[in-house]
C-alpha positions as a Markdown table, in Angstrom:
| # | Residue | x | y | z |
|---|---|---|---|---|
| 1 | Met | -98.3 | 214.2 | 278.6 |
| 2 | Arg | -95.6 | 216.9 | 278.2 |
| 3 | Gly | -94.5 | 218.1 | 274.8 |
| 4 | Ser | -96.8 | 216.0 | 272.6 |
| 5 | Ile | -96.6 | 217.6 | 269.2 |
| 6 | Ala | -98.8 | 220.5 | 268.4 |
| 7 | Ile | -99.9 | 218.2 | 265.6 |
| 8 | Ile | -101.6 | 215.8 | 268.0 |
| 9 | Val | -105.0 | 216.8 | 269.3 |
| 10 | Ala | -106.9 | 214.8 | 272.0 |
| 11 | Leu | -104.2 | 212.2 | 272.1 |
| 12 | Ala | -104.4 | 209.6 | 274.7 |
| 13 | Val | -101.3 | 207.9 | 276.1 |
| 14 | Ser | -101.6 | 204.5 | 277.7 |
| 15 | Val | -100.2 | 200.9 | 277.7 |
| 16 | Leu | -102.1 | 199.0 | 275.1 |
| 17 | Gly | -102.9 | 195.4 | 275.6 |
| 18 | Ser | -102.6 | 192.6 | 273.1 |
| 19 | Gly | -106.0 | 193.4 | 271.6 |
| 20 | Ala | -105.0 | 196.9 | 270.4 |
| 21 | Arg | -105.4 | 197.7 | 266.7 |
| 22 | Gly | -102.7 | 199.5 | 264.7 |
| 23 | Ala | -99.0 | 198.8 | 264.6 |
| 24 | Asp | -97.4 | 196.4 | 267.2 |
| 25 | Tyr | -94.3 | 196.8 | 269.3 |
| 26 | Lys | -92.1 | 194.9 | 266.8 |
| 27 | Thr | -93.2 | 196.9 | 263.8 |
| 28 | Leu | -92.7 | 200.2 | 265.5 |
| 29 | His | -89.3 | 199.3 | 267.1 |
| 30 | Ala | -88.0 | 198.3 | 263.8 |
| 31 | Ile | -88.7 | 201.8 | 262.1 |
| 32 | Asn | -85.6 | 203.6 | 260.9 |
| 33 | Gly | -85.0 | 206.3 | 258.3 |
| 34 | Gly | -83.2 | 205.1 | 255.2 |
| 35 | Pro | -81.0 | 207.2 | 252.9 |
| 36 | Pro | -82.7 | 210.5 | 252.1 |
| 37 | Thr | -84.3 | 211.0 | 248.7 |
| 38 | Gln | -81.9 | 212.8 | 246.4 |
| 39 | Val | -83.7 | 215.8 | 244.9 |
| 40 | Thr | -82.2 | 217.1 | 241.6 |
| 41 | Pro | -82.0 | 221.0 | 241.8 |
| 42 | Leu | -84.1 | 222.9 | 238.9 |
| 43 | Ala | -82.2 | 224.3 | 236.2 |
| 44 | Ala | -80.9 | 227.8 | 236.8 |
| 45 | Ala | -83.0 | 229.0 | 233.9 |
| 46 | Ser | -86.2 | 227.5 | 235.3 |
| 47 | Lys | -88.9 | 230.1 | 236.5 |
| 48 | Pro | -90.7 | 228.0 | 239.2 |
| 49 | Arg | -94.1 | 229.3 | 240.3 |
| 50 | Pro | -94.3 | 230.4 | 244.0 |
| 51 | Val | -95.5 | 227.5 | 246.2 |
| 52 | Gln | -96.9 | 227.7 | 249.8 |
| 53 | Leu | -97.8 | 225.0 | 252.3 |
| 54 | Val | -101.1 | 226.0 | 253.7 |
| 55 | Arg | -102.7 | 223.0 | 255.3 |
| 56 | Val | -101.6 | 219.8 | 257.2 |
| 57 | Ile | -104.1 | 217.2 | 258.3 |
| 58 | Val | -103.1 | 214.0 | 260.2 |
| 59 | His | -105.5 | 211.1 | 260.6 |
| 60 | Pro | -103.9 | 207.7 | 261.3 |
| 61 | Gln | -106.3 | 204.9 | 262.4 |
| 62 | Asp | -108.3 | 205.8 | 265.4 |
| 63 | Gly | -107.4 | 203.7 | 268.4 |
| 64 | Gly | -104.5 | 202.1 | 266.7 |
| 65 | Ala | -100.9 | 202.4 | 268.0 |
| 66 | Trp | -98.9 | 205.1 | 266.1 |
| 67 | Ala | -95.8 | 205.4 | 268.3 |
| 68 | Leu | -93.6 | 203.5 | 270.6 |
| 69 | Glu | -91.9 | 205.0 | 273.6 |
| 70 | Tyr | -89.2 | 202.9 | 275.2 |
| 71 | Gly | -85.7 | 202.8 | 276.9 |
| 72 | Ala | -82.7 | 201.1 | 275.3 |
| 73 | Leu | -80.4 | 200.7 | 278.4 |
| 74 | Ala | -80.6 | 197.2 | 280.1 |
| 75 | Val | -79.0 | 198.4 | 283.4 |
| 76 | Tyr | -80.8 | 201.0 | 285.6 |
| 77 | Asp | -80.6 | 202.3 | 289.1 |
| 78 | Pro | -82.8 | 199.8 | 291.0 |
| 79 | Asp | -84.1 | 202.6 | 293.1 |
| 80 | His | -85.3 | 204.5 | 290.0 |
| 81 | Pro | -86.7 | 201.9 | 287.5 |
| 82 | Pro | -87.4 | 203.3 | 284.1 |
| 83 | Pro | -90.9 | 203.4 | 282.9 |
| 84 | Pro | -92.0 | 200.4 | 280.7 |
| 85 | Pro | -92.3 | 200.6 | 277.0 |
| 86 | Arg | -95.7 | 201.9 | 276.0 |
| 87 | Leu | -97.6 | 201.9 | 272.7 |
| 88 | Val | -99.2 | 205.3 | 272.1 |
| 89 | Pro | -102.7 | 205.1 | 270.4 |
| 90 | Trp | -104.2 | 207.9 | 268.2 |
| 91 | Asn | -107.6 | 208.9 | 269.4 |
| 92 | Gly | -107.9 | 212.5 | 267.8 |
| 93 | Gly | -109.6 | 211.8 | 264.5 |
| 94 | Ala | -108.6 | 214.0 | 261.6 |
| 95 | Ala | -106.5 | 216.6 | 263.3 |
| 96 | Glu | -105.6 | 219.7 | 261.4 |
| 97 | Gln | -102.2 | 221.0 | 262.3 |
| 98 | Lys | -100.5 | 224.3 | 263.1 |
| 99 | Val | -98.8 | 224.7 | 259.7 |
| 100 | Ala | -95.8 | 226.9 | 260.8 |
| 101 | Pro | -93.2 | 224.2 | 261.8 |
| 102 | Phe | -94.1 | 222.1 | 258.8 |
| 103 | Ala | -94.0 | 225.1 | 256.5 |
| 104 | Arg | -90.4 | 225.8 | 257.8 |
| 105 | Val | -89.3 | 222.4 | 256.7 |
| 106 | Phe | -91.1 | 222.6 | 253.4 |
| 107 | Asp | -89.7 | 225.9 | 252.6 |
| 108 | Glu | -86.2 | 224.7 | 253.4 |
| 109 | Glu | -86.3 | 221.9 | 251.1 |
| 110 | Leu | -88.0 | 224.0 | 248.4 |
| 111 | Thr | -85.1 | 226.5 | 248.5 |
| 112 | Lys | -82.4 | 223.8 | 248.5 |
| 113 | Ala | -83.7 | 222.5 | 245.4 |
| 114 | Gly | -84.2 | 225.8 | 243.6 |
| 115 | Phe | -88.0 | 226.1 | 243.9 |
| 116 | Ala | -89.7 | 229.4 | 244.8 |
| 117 | Ala | -91.0 | 229.3 | 248.5 |
| 118 | Gln | -93.7 | 231.7 | 249.5 |
| 119 | Ala | -92.6 | 233.4 | 252.8 |
| 120 | Ala | -94.4 | 231.8 | 255.7 |
| 121 | Asp | -93.9 | 234.7 | 258.0 |
| 122 | Ser | -96.1 | 237.2 | 256.3 |
| 123 | Leu | -97.7 | 240.0 | 258.4 |
| 124 | Phe | -101.0 | 239.3 | 256.8 |
| 125 | Asp | -102.8 | 236.0 | 257.5 |
| 126 | Asp | -104.4 | 236.0 | 254.2 |
| 127 | Asn | -101.3 | 236.5 | 252.0 |
| 128 | Ser | -101.4 | 232.8 | 251.1 |
| 129 | Glu | -103.6 | 233.9 | 248.2 |
| 130 | Ser | -100.6 | 235.6 | 246.5 |
| 131 | Ala | -98.7 | 232.3 | 246.0 |
| 132 | Asp | -99.5 | 230.8 | 242.5 |
| 133 | Leu | -99.7 | 227.3 | 244.0 |
| 134 | Lys | -100.9 | 226.3 | 247.4 |
| 135 | Val | -100.2 | 222.8 | 248.9 |
| 136 | Ala | -102.1 | 220.8 | 251.4 |
| 137 | Val | -101.3 | 217.2 | 252.7 |
| 138 | Leu | -103.3 | 214.5 | 254.4 |
| 139 | Val | -101.2 | 212.1 | 256.4 |
| 140 | Asp | -103.2 | 208.9 | 256.9 |
| 141 | Asp | -100.4 | 206.6 | 257.9 |
| 142 | Leu | -98.1 | 207.7 | 260.8 |
| 143 | Lys | -95.7 | 205.6 | 262.8 |
| 144 | Gly | -92.8 | 206.4 | 265.0 |
| 145 | Arg | -90.4 | 205.1 | 267.7 |
| 146 | Phe | -89.0 | 207.4 | 270.3 |
| 147 | Cys | -86.1 | 206.2 | 272.5 |
| 148 | Arg | -85.8 | 207.8 | 275.8 |
| 149 | Asp | -82.1 | 207.4 | 276.3 |
| 150 | Cys | -80.7 | 207.0 | 272.7 |
| 151 | Gly | -78.4 | 209.8 | 271.9 |
| 152 | Gly | -77.2 | 210.2 | 275.6 |
| 153 | Ala | -73.9 | 209.2 | 277.2 |
| 154 | Trp | -74.3 | 205.5 | 276.9 |
| 155 | Leu | -76.0 | 205.3 | 273.5 |
| 156 | Arg | -74.4 | 208.2 | 271.5 |
| 157 | Lys | -74.6 | 206.5 | 268.1 |
| 158 | Ser | -78.3 | 205.4 | 268.6 |
| 159 | Val | -81.0 | 207.3 | 266.8 |
| 160 | Pro | -83.3 | 209.0 | 269.4 |
| 161 | Ala | -86.3 | 209.0 | 267.0 |
| 162 | Ser | -87.5 | 207.7 | 263.7 |
| 163 | Val | -91.0 | 208.5 | 262.0 |
| 164 | Met | -92.4 | 207.1 | 258.8 |
| 165 | Met | -95.5 | 208.5 | 257.2 |
| 166 | Thr | -97.6 | 208.4 | 254.0 |
| 167 | Gly | -98.8 | 211.8 | 252.6 |
| 168 | His | -101.5 | 212.5 | 250.0 |
| 169 | Trp | -100.6 | 216.0 | 248.6 |
| 170 | Glu | -102.8 | 218.3 | 246.6 |
| 171 | Val | -101.6 | 221.2 | 244.6 |
| 172 | Tyr | -104.0 | 224.0 | 244.1 |
| 173 | Ser | -103.6 | 226.7 | 241.6 |
| 174 | Thr | -104.9 | 230.1 | 242.7 |
| 175 | Leu | -105.1 | 231.2 | 239.1 |
| 176 | Glu | -107.0 | 228.3 | 237.8 |
| 177 | Arg | -109.0 | 227.9 | 241.0 |
| 178 | Lys | -108.7 | 224.1 | 241.1 |
| 179 | Val | -106.6 | 221.3 | 242.2 |
| 180 | Ile | -104.1 | 220.6 | 239.4 |
| 181 | Ala | -102.1 | 217.6 | 240.9 |
| 182 | Lys | -102.5 | 214.9 | 243.4 |
| 183 | Ile | -99.3 | 213.0 | 244.5 |
| 184 | Thr | -98.7 | 210.2 | 247.1 |
| 185 | Thr | -95.5 | 209.8 | 249.1 |
| 186 | Ser | -94.2 | 207.5 | 251.8 |
| 187 | Gly | -91.0 | 207.5 | 253.6 |
| 188 | Ala | -89.1 | 207.8 | 257.0 |
| 189 | Gly | -86.7 | 210.2 | 258.6 |
| 190 | Asp | -84.4 | 210.0 | 261.6 |
| 191 | Ser | -84.2 | 212.8 | 264.2 |
| 192 | Gln | -80.8 | 213.1 | 266.1 |
| 193 | Glu | -82.4 | 215.4 | 268.6 |
| 194 | Lys | -82.6 | 213.7 | 272.0 |
| 195 | Tyr | -86.0 | 212.6 | 272.8 |
| 196 | Ala | -87.3 | 214.6 | 275.7 |
| 197 | Gly | -91.0 | 214.1 | 275.6 |
| 198 | Ser | -91.8 | 215.9 | 272.4 |
| 199 | Tyr | -92.7 | 214.1 | 269.2 |
| 200 | Leu | -92.4 | 217.1 | 267.0 |
| 201 | Pro | -88.5 | 216.8 | 266.0 |
| 202 | Gly | -89.1 | 213.2 | 264.8 |
| 203 | Val | -92.3 | 213.9 | 263.0 |
| 204 | Leu | -90.7 | 216.8 | 261.3 |
| 205 | Glu | -87.9 | 214.6 | 259.9 |
| 206 | Gly | -90.5 | 212.0 | 258.7 |
| 207 | Phe | -92.3 | 215.0 | 257.1 |
| 208 | Arg | -89.0 | 216.2 | 255.5 |
| 209 | Glu | -88.4 | 213.0 | 253.7 |
| 210 | Asn | -92.0 | 213.0 | 252.3 |
| 211 | Val | -91.2 | 216.6 | 251.1 |
| 212 | Arg | -88.0 | 215.4 | 249.3 |
| 213 | Gln | -90.0 | 212.8 | 247.6 |
| 214 | Leu | -92.8 | 215.3 | 246.5 |
| 215 | Leu | -90.2 | 217.6 | 245.1 |
| 216 | Ala | -88.5 | 214.8 | 243.2 |
| 217 | Ser | -91.8 | 213.6 | 241.6 |
| 218 | Glu | -92.1 | 214.4 | 237.8 |
| 219 | Glu | -95.6 | 215.6 | 238.2 |
| 220 | Phe | -94.8 | 218.2 | 241.0 |
| 221 | Arg | -91.9 | 219.6 | 239.0 |
| 222 | Arg | -94.1 | 219.8 | 235.9 |
| 223 | Val | -96.9 | 221.8 | 237.5 |
| 224 | Val | -94.4 | 224.0 | 239.2 |
| 225 | Thr | -92.3 | 224.8 | 236.1 |
| 226 | Asn | -95.1 | 225.1 | 233.7 |
| 227 | Pro | -96.0 | 228.8 | 233.0 |
| 228 | Ser | -99.0 | 229.9 | 234.9 |
| 229 | Pro | -102.2 | 230.8 | 233.0 |
| 230 | Gly | -101.9 | 234.6 | 232.1 |
| 231 | Val | -104.5 | 236.7 | 234.0 |
| 232 | Gly | -102.8 | 240.0 | 233.9 |
| 233 | Gly | -99.7 | 242.0 | 233.3 |
| 234 | Ser | -96.7 | 241.0 | 231.0 |
| 235 | Asp | -97.4 | 237.4 | 231.6 |
| 236 | Arg | -100.7 | 237.3 | 229.8 |
| 237 | Pro | -100.6 | 235.6 | 226.5 |
| 238 | Ala | -102.0 | 237.6 | 223.7 |
| 239 | Ala | -104.8 | 235.4 | 223.2 |
| 240 | Leu | -106.0 | 236.2 | 226.7 |
| 241 | Ala | -105.4 | 240.0 | 226.5 |
| 242 | Ile | -108.1 | 242.0 | 228.0 |
| 243 | Glu | -109.5 | 245.4 | 226.9 |
| 244 | Pro | -108.0 | 248.5 | 228.4 |
| 245 | Ile | -110.2 | 250.5 | 230.8 |
| 246 | Ala | -109.8 | 254.3 | 230.8 |
| 247 | Leu | -109.9 | 255.9 | 234.2 |
| 248 | Ala | -111.5 | 259.3 | 234.7 |
| 249 | Gly | -109.9 | 260.6 | 237.9 |
| 250 | Pro | -109.0 | 264.0 | 239.4 |
| 251 | Lys | -107.0 | 266.4 | 237.5 |
| 252 | Ala | -104.9 | 267.5 | 240.4 |
| 253 | Pro | -104.1 | 265.8 | 243.8 |
| 254 | Gly | -106.3 | 266.3 | 246.7 |
| 255 | Thr | -104.8 | 266.3 | 250.2 |
| 256 | Val | -103.6 | 263.7 | 252.6 |
| 257 | Ala | -106.2 | 264.8 | 255.2 |
| 258 | Asn | -109.1 | 264.2 | 252.9 |
| 259 | Ala | -107.7 | 261.1 | 251.3 |
| 260 | Gly | -109.7 | 258.7 | 253.8 |
| 261 | Lys | -112.9 | 259.7 | 252.2 |
| 262 | Ser | -111.9 | 257.6 | 249.2 |
| 263 | Val | -110.8 | 254.6 | 251.1 |
| 264 | Ala | -113.1 | 251.6 | 252.2 |
| 265 | Ile | -113.2 | 248.3 | 254.0 |
| 266 | Ile | -113.7 | 245.5 | 251.5 |
| 267 | Tyr | -115.7 | 242.5 | 252.9 |
| 268 | Ala | -115.2 | 239.3 | 250.9 |
| 269 | Ala | -116.4 | 235.7 | 251.3 |
| 270 | Asp | -113.2 | 234.7 | 253.2 |
| 271 | Gly | -112.0 | 237.8 | 255.0 |
| 272 | Gln | -111.6 | 241.5 | 254.7 |
| 273 | Gly | -109.1 | 244.2 | 253.8 |
| 274 | Ser | -109.0 | 247.7 | 252.4 |
| 275 | Gly | -109.6 | 249.4 | 249.0 |
| 276 | Phe | -109.6 | 252.8 | 247.3 |
| 277 | Leu | -111.2 | 254.7 | 244.6 |
| 278 | Ile | -109.1 | 255.4 | 241.5 |
| 279 | Ser | -111.9 | 256.6 | 239.1 |
| 280 | Asn | -114.8 | 258.8 | 239.5 |
| 281 | Ala | -116.9 | 256.1 | 237.9 |
| 282 | Gly | -116.5 | 253.9 | 240.8 |
| 283 | Tyr | -113.4 | 251.6 | 240.2 |
| 284 | Leu | -111.5 | 250.6 | 243.4 |
| 285 | Leu | -108.2 | 248.9 | 243.7 |
| 286 | Thr | -107.4 | 246.2 | 246.3 |
| 287 | Asn | -105.3 | 243.0 | 246.6 |
| 288 | Gln | -106.3 | 239.8 | 245.0 |
| 289 | His | -105.8 | 238.1 | 248.2 |
| 290 | Val | -108.4 | 240.5 | 249.9 |
| 291 | Val | -111.2 | 239.4 | 247.4 |
| 292 | Gly | -110.0 | 235.8 | 247.0 |
| 293 | Gly | -112.6 | 233.9 | 244.8 |
| 294 | Ser | -115.4 | 236.3 | 245.5 |
| 295 | Lys | -117.4 | 237.7 | 242.5 |
| 296 | Tyr | -119.2 | 240.3 | 244.7 |
| 297 | Val | -117.9 | 242.2 | 247.9 |
| 298 | Lys | -119.4 | 244.6 | 250.4 |
| 299 | Val | -117.8 | 248.0 | 250.3 |
| 300 | Lys | -118.0 | 250.0 | 253.4 |
| 301 | Trp | -117.0 | 253.8 | 253.3 |
| 302 | Ser | -115.5 | 255.8 | 256.0 |
| 303 | Asp | -118.8 | 257.7 | 256.7 |
| 304 | Gly | -120.5 | 254.2 | 257.4 |
| 305 | Ala | -122.3 | 254.0 | 254.0 |
| 306 | Glu | -122.3 | 250.6 | 252.3 |
| 307 | Thr | -122.7 | 249.4 | 249.0 |
| 308 | Val | -122.2 | 246.1 | 246.8 |
| 309 | Gly | -119.1 | 246.0 | 244.4 |
| 310 | Glu | -118.5 | 243.6 | 241.6 |
| 311 | Val | -114.9 | 242.1 | 241.2 |
| 312 | Val | -114.3 | 242.7 | 237.5 |
| 313 | Arg | -110.6 | 241.9 | 237.2 |
| 314 | Thr | -107.9 | 240.1 | 239.1 |
| 315 | Asp | -104.1 | 239.3 | 238.7 |
| 316 | Ala | -103.1 | 236.7 | 241.3 |
| 317 | Arg | -99.5 | 236.9 | 240.3 |
| 318 | Arg | -99.2 | 240.7 | 240.9 |
| 319 | Asp | -101.9 | 240.4 | 243.8 |
| 320 | Val | -104.2 | 243.1 | 242.6 |
| 321 | Ala | -107.9 | 243.2 | 241.9 |
| 322 | Leu | -110.3 | 245.7 | 240.4 |
| 323 | Ile | -113.9 | 246.4 | 241.9 |
| 324 | Lys | -116.7 | 248.3 | 240.4 |
| 325 | Ala | -119.1 | 250.0 | 242.9 |
| 326 | Asp | -121.2 | 253.1 | 243.3 |
| 327 | Pro | -119.0 | 255.9 | 244.5 |
| 328 | Ser | -122.0 | 258.1 | 245.3 |
| 329 | Gly | -120.0 | 261.2 | 244.5 |
| 330 | Arg | -116.9 | 260.3 | 246.4 |
| 331 | Pro | -113.7 | 261.6 | 244.8 |
| 332 | Ala | -111.2 | 259.4 | 243.3 |
| 333 | Leu | -107.5 | 259.5 | 244.5 |
| 334 | Ala | -104.9 | 261.0 | 242.3 |
| 335 | Leu | -102.4 | 258.5 | 241.1 |
| 336 | Arg | -98.6 | 259.2 | 240.9 |
| 337 | Arg | -96.8 | 256.8 | 238.4 |
| 338 | Gly | -93.2 | 258.3 | 238.6 |
| 339 | Ala | -90.1 | 257.2 | 240.5 |
| 340 | Val | -90.1 | 257.4 | 244.3 |
| 341 | Gln | -87.3 | 258.9 | 246.4 |
| 342 | Gln | -85.6 | 256.9 | 249.2 |
| 343 | Gly | -86.4 | 258.8 | 252.4 |
| 344 | Glu | -89.4 | 260.7 | 251.2 |
| 345 | Ala | -92.5 | 260.8 | 253.5 |
| 346 | Val | -95.4 | 258.4 | 252.9 |
| 347 | Phe | -98.8 | 257.8 | 254.5 |
| 348 | Ala | -100.8 | 254.5 | 254.7 |
| 349 | Ile | -104.6 | 254.4 | 255.3 |
| 350 | Gly | -106.7 | 251.3 | 255.9 |
| 351 | Thr | -108.6 | 249.3 | 258.6 |
| 352 | Pro | -105.9 | 247.5 | 260.7 |
| 353 | Leu | -107.0 | 244.5 | 262.8 |
| 354 | His | -110.6 | 245.5 | 263.5 |
| 355 | Asp | -113.5 | 247.4 | 261.9 |
| 356 | Ser | -113.4 | 250.0 | 264.7 |
| 357 | Leu | -110.2 | 251.2 | 263.5 |
| 358 | Gln | -111.3 | 252.0 | 260.0 |
| 359 | Asn | -109.6 | 255.0 | 258.3 |
| 360 | Thr | -106.4 | 254.6 | 260.4 |
| 361 | Met | -103.5 | 256.7 | 258.9 |
| 362 | Thr | -99.9 | 256.1 | 259.7 |
| 363 | Lys | -96.8 | 257.9 | 258.6 |
| 364 | Gly | -93.3 | 256.5 | 257.6 |
| 365 | Ile | -90.7 | 256.9 | 254.8 |
| 366 | Val | -89.7 | 255.1 | 251.7 |
| 367 | Ser | -87.0 | 252.7 | 252.9 |
| 368 | Ala | -86.0 | 251.2 | 249.5 |
| 369 | Glu | -87.1 | 249.6 | 246.1 |
| 370 | Arg | -87.0 | 245.9 | 246.0 |
| 371 | Val | -87.6 | 243.1 | 243.6 |
| 372 | Glu | -89.0 | 240.0 | 245.3 |
| 373 | Lys | -89.6 | 236.8 | 243.1 |
| 374 | Gly | -89.4 | 238.9 | 240.0 |
| 375 | Gln | -91.8 | 241.6 | 241.3 |
| 376 | Arg | -91.2 | 245.2 | 242.0 |
| 377 | Phe | -92.1 | 246.4 | 245.5 |
| 378 | Ile | -91.7 | 249.7 | 247.5 |
| 379 | Gln | -90.3 | 248.9 | 251.0 |
| 380 | Ser | -91.3 | 251.2 | 253.8 |
| 381 | Asp | -91.4 | 251.4 | 257.5 |
| 382 | Val | -94.9 | 252.9 | 257.7 |
| 383 | Gly | -97.1 | 251.0 | 260.2 |
| 384 | Val | -99.5 | 248.6 | 258.7 |
| 385 | Asn | -101.0 | 245.3 | 260.0 |
| 386 | His | -103.6 | 242.7 | 258.9 |
| 387 | Gly | -106.6 | 244.6 | 257.4 |
| 388 | Asn | -104.4 | 247.3 | 255.7 |
| 389 | Ser | -104.1 | 244.9 | 252.7 |
| 390 | Gly | -105.3 | 246.7 | 249.6 |
| 391 | Gly | -105.1 | 250.2 | 251.1 |
| 392 | Pro | -103.2 | 253.1 | 249.4 |
| 393 | Leu | -99.7 | 254.3 | 250.2 |
| 394 | Leu | -99.8 | 258.2 | 249.6 |
| 395 | Asp | -97.1 | 260.7 | 249.0 |
| 396 | Gln | -97.2 | 264.1 | 250.8 |
| 397 | Lys | -99.6 | 265.5 | 248.2 |
| 398 | Gly | -102.2 | 262.8 | 248.8 |
| 399 | Ser | -101.4 | 260.9 | 245.5 |
| 400 | Val | -101.3 | 257.2 | 245.7 |
| 401 | Ile | -97.8 | 255.8 | 244.8 |
| 402 | Ala | -98.4 | 252.2 | 245.8 |
| 403 | Ile | -100.9 | 249.5 | 247.3 |
| 404 | Thr | -100.3 | 247.9 | 250.7 |
| 405 | Asp | -99.5 | 244.1 | 250.0 |
| 406 | Trp | -97.5 | 242.3 | 252.7 |
| 407 | Gly | -95.0 | 242.8 | 255.6 |
| 408 | Val | -92.5 | 240.6 | 257.6 |
| 409 | Ala | -93.5 | 239.9 | 261.2 |
| 410 | Pro | -91.4 | 237.2 | 262.9 |
| 411 | Asp | -93.6 | 235.5 | 265.6 |
| 412 | Gly | -96.4 | 237.9 | 264.7 |
| 413 | Thr | -94.6 | 241.1 | 265.7 |
| 414 | Pro | -94.4 | 243.8 | 263.0 |
| 415 | Ile | -90.7 | 245.1 | 262.5 |
| 416 | Gly | -91.3 | 247.8 | 260.0 |
| 417 | Leu | -90.4 | 245.7 | 257.0 |
| 418 | Asn | -93.5 | 246.3 | 254.8 |
| 419 | Phe | -93.9 | 246.0 | 251.0 |
| 420 | Phe | -96.1 | 247.8 | 248.6 |
| 421 | Ile | -97.1 | 247.2 | 245.0 |
| 422 | Pro | -96.1 | 250.3 | 242.8 |
| 423 | Ile | -99.2 | 251.8 | 241.4 |
| 424 | Asp | -97.9 | 251.8 | 237.8 |
| 425 | Asp | -97.4 | 248.0 | 238.1 |
| 426 | Ala | -101.0 | 247.4 | 239.4 |
| 427 | Leu | -102.5 | 249.6 | 236.5 |
| 428 | Lys | -100.5 | 247.7 | 233.9 |
| 429 | Ser | -101.3 | 244.3 | 235.2 |
| 430 | Leu | -105.1 | 245.0 | 235.1 |
| 431 | Ala | -104.9 | 247.1 | 231.8 |
| 432 | Leu | -106.0 | 250.4 | 233.4 |
| 433 | Thr | -105.2 | 253.6 | 231.6 |
| 434 | Pro | -105.4 | 256.6 | 234.0 |
| 435 | Ala | -106.5 | 260.0 | 232.6 |
| 436 | Ser | -103.4 | 262.1 | 231.6 |
């Protein structure tokens, strides 16, 4: 059937007999969205933790009717009779959905209410780790009615689609590494978009109402506005302060041409990225979203040699991590902690897209300095892709000025809007003191 929502996997459409389980014609035909839940915006002084929707699973009753397709007009061309009403069963089991359309609705409602939405169009697939809070939802009750001719010339005031659902939400803290809230919502929404065979517009409006209920719940607002546990940087409470680590590095910069010797692929449990040496003792910097929850990672140098590294410190809020490994005599990169100049040349090194592209170097300029969600970034048009995460951004002398973090890629296409963590911010968040 044309246009069934991306959410529906292995969905069979048929006319159900009287013995079908699930909702009946009368129940489904009566579904209508009520007044939308009113969400009180957060106070201007609130500092909500970044939130990202990362998973949507739909699992209504298998074999039960979840939707009704029907026509509302009583008079038709006798030569072209309309299709009869039909009940649509769900036969797909638990179906994990493409999260993008749901994330757009989620982020829209978050932004309206003053919450901090984590950008869903990141260049890097694994950037979700940089959000303080990750949200998933299981929809185990889904019902909808879809009117073929509502909203048309004869029935302009009729609602083309109404969908209700019950969502069981879980909020996961990347800093505490556990689920910190479970919330259930239930509600319906109306779609004014003319039904043309796709269930998605209606389903998204039902989802939107459930998002509003989530944002209005006291428990969700509490966990989002509570200060996150300090794990690094200026947000760390004094009780959780960590001992500084002194870094013994080079006394003078090397060269851009030789910098690749100090850059490695970092393999973690859930993915990979790049990292680079900042100390002759074997300390490497990378992103926290590269190492994820791994305690140990594999480090592969540009000459093919491999070793095991231990993740010794992370700061999820600043998205940086420190790894300790055997450098086997490889030199550390020099670090430049001063200001950058708009327009100055920069170079990125990493492993974009595939291992075979290890040690790829690209060139660009410093486009600007930005503040996003309270964090400083260097913006550059230098070419980076998934896999460059955690790699160094170098100046013309081969000194590190920043760490590759994230980029904007509408529809998956990089457009030269890439963002890098200033090296000074990374060092401070992990309590690292470079040699003077």
